[in-house]
C-alpha positions as CSV (number, residue, x, y, z in Angstrom):
1,X,20.3,107.2,75.1
2,X,19.3,104.7,72.5
3,X,21.0,101.4,71.9
4,X,22.4,102.7,68.5
5,X,24.2,105.5,70.3
6,X,25.7,103.1,72.8
7,X,26.9,100.9,70.0
8,X,28.6,103.8,68.3
9,X,30.3,104.8,71.6
10,X,31.6,101.3,72.2
11,X,32.7,101.0,68.6
12,X,34.8,104.2,69.0
13,X,36.1,103.1,72.3
14,X,37.2,99.7,71.0
15,X,39.0,101.4,68.1
16,X,40.8,103.7,70.4
17,X,41.9,100.8,72.6
18,X,43.2,98.9,69.6
19,X,45.1,101.9,68.5
20,X,46.7,102.3,72.0
21,X,47.8,98.7,72.2
22,X,49.0,98.5,68.6
23,X,52.5,97.1,68.6
24,X,55.1,99.0,66.6
25,X,56.9,96.6,64.2
26,X,60.7,96.9,64.4
27,X,62.5,97.0,61.1
28,X,66.1,97.6,60.4
29,X,68.5,98.2,57.5
30,X,72.1,97.2,57.1
31,X,74.5,98.2,54.3
32,X,73.0,95.7,51.9
33,X,69.9,94.3,53.5
34,X,66.5,95.3,55.0
35,X,64.9,93.2,57.7
36,X,61.2,94.0,57.5
37,X,57.7,92.7,58.1
38,X,56.5,90.1,55.6
39,X,54.4,91.0,52.6
40,X,52.0,88.8,50.6
41,X,54.3,89.1,47.6
42,X,57.0,87.2,49.6
43,X,55.0,84.0,49.7
44,X,55.6,82.6,46.2
45,X,59.4,83.1,46.6
46,X,59.3,81.6,50.1
47,X,57.4,78.6,48.8
48,X,59.9,78.1,46.0
49,X,62.8,78.3,48.5
50,X,61.2,75.8,50.9
51,X,60.6,73.3,48.0
52,X,64.4,73.3,47.2
53,X,66.0,70.1,48.5
54,X,69.4,72.0,48.8
55,X,67.9,74.7,51.0
56,X,66.0,72.1,53.1
57,X,68.9,69.7,53.3
58,X,69.1,69.8,57.1
59,X,65.3,69.8,57.7
60,X,63.2,66.6,57.8
61,X,61.6,67.3,54.4
62,X,60.8,70.0,51.9
63,X,57.6,72.0,52.3
64,X,54.5,72.1,50.2
65,X,53.2,75.5,49.1
66,X,50.4,75.2,51.6
67,X,52.8,74.4,54.4
68,X,55.1,77.3,53.3
69,X,52.3,79.8,53.1
70,X,51.0,78.7,56.6
71,X,54.5,79.3,58.0
72,X,54.9,82.7,56.3
73,X,51.5,83.8,57.7
74,X,52.3,82.6,61.2
75,X,55.7,84.5,61.2
76,X,53.9,87.6,59.9
77,X,51.3,87.3,62.7
78,X,53.9,86.9,65.4
79,X,55.8,90.0,64.2
80,X,52.5,92.0,64.2
81,X,51.7,90.9,67.8
82,X,55.2,91.3,69.2
83,X,57.0,93.8,67.0
84,X,59.9,91.5,66.3
85,X,60.4,87.9,65.0
86,X,61.8,86.1,61.9
87,X,62.0,89.1,59.6
88,X,61.7,88.9,55.9
89,X,65.1,89.9,54.4
90,X,65.2,92.1,51.3
91,X,68.5,92.5,49.3
92,X,68.4,96.3,48.7
93,X,70.3,96.5,45.5
94,X,68.0,94.3,43.5
95,X,65.0,94.9,45.9
96,X,64.6,91.1,46.2
97,X,63.2,88.9,49.0
98,X,65.9,86.4,49.8
99,X,64.6,84.6,52.9
100,X,64.3,85.3,56.7
101,X,66.6,86.1,59.6
102,X,65.6,86.9,63.0
103,X,64.4,86.0,66.5
104,X,61.9,83.4,67.7
105,X,60.5,81.9,70.8
106,X,60.4,78.1,70.1
107,X,57.0,76.5,70.9
108,X,58.4,73.0,71.3
109,X,59.6,71.9,74.8
110,X,63.4,72.0,74.6
111,X,65.9,71.3,77.4
112,X,66.7,75.1,77.7
113,X,63.1,76.4,77.3
114,X,61.8,79.1,77.6
115,X,64.2,80.9,75.4
116,X,64.7,83.2,72.4
117,X,66.7,81.8,69.4
118,X,68.2,83.5,66.4
119,X,67.7,81.7,63.1
120,X,67.9,82.1,59.4
121,X,66.9,80.5,56.1
122,X,68.0,82.1,52.8
123,X,67.6,81.2,49.1
124,X,70.4,79.2,47.7
125,X,71.3,82.1,45.3
126,X,72.1,84.2,48.3
127,X,74.5,81.9,50.0
128,X,78.2,82.7,50.2
129,X,77.8,86.4,50.3
130,X,77.8,87.0,54.1
131,X,74.1,87.9,54.1
132,X,73.1,85.6,57.0
133,X,75.9,87.0,59.2
134,X,75.1,90.6,58.3
135,X,71.4,90.2,59.0
136,X,72.0,88.2,62.2
137,X,74.2,90.9,63.6
138,X,71.4,93.4,63.1
139,X,69.0,91.0,64.8
140,X,71.3,90.6,67.8
141,X,71.7,94.3,68.0
142,X,67.9,94.5,68.4
143,X,67.8,91.5,70.8
144,X,70.2,93.1,73.2
145,X,69.8,96.8,72.5
146,X,66.0,97.3,72.0
147,X,64.5,94.1,73.6
148,X,67.1,94.0,76.4
149,X,67.4,90.2,76.3
150,X,70.0,88.7,78.6
151,X,70.8,85.7,76.3
152,X,70.1,84.4,72.8
153,X,70.4,80.8,71.6
154,X,70.9,79.2,68.3
155,X,70.8,75.5,67.3
156,X,71.1,73.4,64.3
157,X,71.7,69.8,63.3
158,X,75.2,68.7,64.2
159,X,75.9,68.0,60.5
160,X,74.8,71.5,59.4
161,X,78.2,73.0,59.0
162,X,77.0,76.1,57.2
163,X,74.7,77.3,60.1
164,X,77.4,76.4,62.6
165,X,79.8,78.6,60.7
166,X,77.4,81.6,60.9
167,X,77.1,81.0,64.7
168,X,80.9,81.0,65.0
169,X,81.1,84.3,63.0
170,X,78.6,85.8,65.4
171,X,81.0,84.9,68.2
172,X,78.4,82.6,69.7
173,X,79.6,80.0,72.2
174,X,79.1,76.2,71.7
175,X,77.6,75.0,75.0
176,X,78.5,71.4,74.2
177,X,75.0,70.5,75.4
178,X,73.8,68.6,72.4
179,X,70.1,67.6,72.4
180,X,67.7,65.7,70.3
181,X,65.1,67.9,68.6
182,X,61.6,66.6,69.2
183,X,60.4,67.7,65.7
184,X,62.9,65.5,64.0
185,X,62.1,61.7,63.6
186,X,63.9,59.3,66.0
187,X,66.7,57.6,64.2
188,X,67.3,60.5,61.8
189,X,70.9,61.8,61.4
190,X,69.4,65.2,61.7
191,X,67.9,64.7,65.1
192,X,70.9,65.5,67.2
193,X,71.4,69.3,67.5
194,X,74.3,71.5,68.7
195,X,73.4,74.4,71.0
196,X,75.1,77.8,70.8
197,X,74.5,80.8,73.0
198,X,75.6,84.4,73.4
199,X,74.9,86.7,76.4
200,X,74.3,90.4,76.2
201,X,77.7,91.1,77.8
202,X,79.5,88.8,75.3
203,X,77.7,90.5,72.4
204,X,78.6,94.0,73.6
205,X,82.2,93.1,74.0
206,X,82.3,91.5,70.6
207,X,80.5,94.5,69.0
208,X,83.2,96.9,70.2
209,X,85.7,95.0,67.9
210,X,83.6,95.0,64.8
211,X,82.1,97.5,62.5
212,X,78.4,97.2,63.2
213,X,76.0,97.0,60.3
214,X,73.1,98.6,62.2
215,X,72.6,100.9,65.1
216,X,71.6,99.9,68.6
């Protein structure tokens, strides 16, 4: 057998292996929203959102377009490799990208690492409509129903009342174990973070008393 034939065999074999280990990306719809994999067309809207001082009020700074694009590409890559992550959120009626909501494994060393957190960031025009809570419920259904996680965390700056309100609406529990986030500069009013959590048992109990926006 010549080297060319061997190369063809190995090429076919490698393709078959890649197909076998290909991760299926989880996507989910609620009444008003779709949580999906990111698209290249999302990037300009995401960059605009990340440059808005109101949206980024509780972050150390706004983001440049290059920083925003890098973040979007990283999120997309993580979803491709794991099947889940910080999903792009599309508002179905207007078919418009409005931000992200989903699950993430923080890479920074935190007092409760390793862990999975639930997080969100939506465009200012989409605030006050219940979108973050609606999408987060769907994400928690995936976390506990499909991924079989035992616990999910969420955290935010102590002064971020909007995010804390979403955590409360999700029936997450304040652990009262505040911590200083290592990515926020020392001395900043944003450095101290609250830590919320919810277990699979707590979520299942809560889910029985609400109309779920997505299936388990």
